[in-house]
N, C-alpha and C positions, 0 to 999 in steps of 0.2 A: 625275779620277783616284780610284783605292779609296780612297786615305787620306781626299780630302774628305769621300767618302761617310761613313766613319766619324766623322771629327769631326763632321760635322752633326748626329749621334745623341748627341752627348756634350755634358752641362754640366760645366764641368771649374772648380773653386772652389782656388785657392791659398792656404794659411794661413801666413802668415811669423810665428815666434814669436821673437823676442830678448829675452833676459834677461841683464840686466847685473849687475855686482857693484858692492859700494859704491865703487870707484875708478871706476864709468863704462865699464868697458871689458866685452867681451860675454864671458859666462860661459858660453852656450849658444845655439845657433843651431838651429831646427827648422824645416823647410820641410814641410810636407804637402799632396800633391796630392788632393781628395777628386774621384771620378767620380760621373756621375749617369748612367744609361742611359737613352734615351726610352720610347715606349710598346711597341717592339719592339725585340729583341736584335740590335744593328747587327754583332754577330761572329758571322757564321755558321761553321761548321765549313768545313774546306777541302775541296776537292774529293780531293786525293790526303793521303794520312796521312805521317806521320812514323816511320821505321823506326828502332827503338830495339835496337840490338845489344850484348849485355854478358853474361855470364855468371854476375853477381849478382845473382839474381832482385831483391832489395830495391833496389838502385840502380835497375834496369830500372824497379821499379814507381813509386822516387819520381819518375824523370824523366818517367814517363808521368802522373804526376797532378800535376806541376806543367804541363806541356805541356795537358793536358786543360784545366785550370783556366782558359787563355787561348785555349779554343777550338778547339786542335789535336785531330785525330784521330791517334792512333799505333796502330803493329803492333810486336809485339817477337819478337826473335829470341834464343838462348842464345849462339851464336857466329855467327862470321862465313860459316861452311859453311851454316848455316840460314839467315841472310840472303841469303845468295847464291840458295839453294831459291827462297826467297819471290820473289826480283826475277825469278829465271826462269821462275818459275811463272805470270806476269803480275801481280804486285804493283806499279803505279804510285805512287812518293813523291815528293815536294817536298824531302824531304831525310831524311838519313841520321845518326844519332849513333851512334858505335861507340865501345867500350873499345879500347884499345891492347892489352894484353894477356890473353888470352882463350886457352882452349886448340881446339883442332881447326884455324881457320884465326884467327888473331890480326889486329888492326884494320890494321894494314901491308902483308899480304897480303890480305886483303881488299879495299882500298883498288886494291891491282894486280891483283887479279882483276876488279874491279869496271870497271876501264878498259876490257875488253875486251870488255865485255857492250854491247848497245844497250841494254838497260833501266838501265843504270846510267848512261849516259855523260851529263853535263850534270850531275846531281843533286851538291848540295852534300853534304860529307862532314864532321860536325864529331868529331875524335878527341878522346876522354876518357880521361885515365891518373892514376893514383895516384903516379906516380914521372914527370914529366914531365922530360927532357933535352933538352939542345941538339941533340944529335946526333938523340934521336928525332924532336923535333918538325922539323927539318930532312928527315929522310928521308920523314915523314908528308906535309910539304907539297909535296917531292919529287911523293910519289907522287899529288897532286892534292888533299889536305886542304882543305878550305874554312879550317878554323880547327884549333888544338888549344889543349885546355885542361885546368888540373889537377882532378883530384879531390881532396878535396870541393870542388866547383865552389860560385862566386856565382850565385846562381839570377839576380838581375839582369842580371848580365855574359850568361850563358847566354843569358835570354831575348832581352839585345839582340843577340846573336851570330844566334840563329835568325830573328829579324826580318828582318836584314841577311839572311841566307842566303834567307828565303823570299821576300824582297821586302814584307813584310807589317806593318802597323804593329801594335804591342802596346802597349795602354793599359793603365798601373800603377794597380792600386788599394790602398788602404789600408784 
């Protein structure tokens, strides 16, 4: 199993700090996970990149930098139409992160169009939005979204969903 290969390359130290107040109750609890990499990098780049689709360039850049810091390769598109063009042009990906509200083709229409393309079938899609509603979440999931998340996103939660979607372990470092 791939996960065993990665775990064998890491030394993990867990530090538990408990601070008690004067009455003996816990006033602060801190758990720190420290990892140490072996002699070679156990997190090789993925064979296929993650496609990030968002009309907001700073958001795309922040997502790319976060994912690349965990050894994911990333490609970017400004909107759903550009994302579809990349996929139609032969780009093969392990995961797609898309904004919901975009010009040209929004995230929901992108999901619907993706279902009709051979290159996009079976690729998990995470939809991000600054204003997630129950209706929007339901529509996205009906259209095939793997997950729907609010922006601003919690990076740890996003990485956990990415890990699950790509079936690849991610190691948290402090």
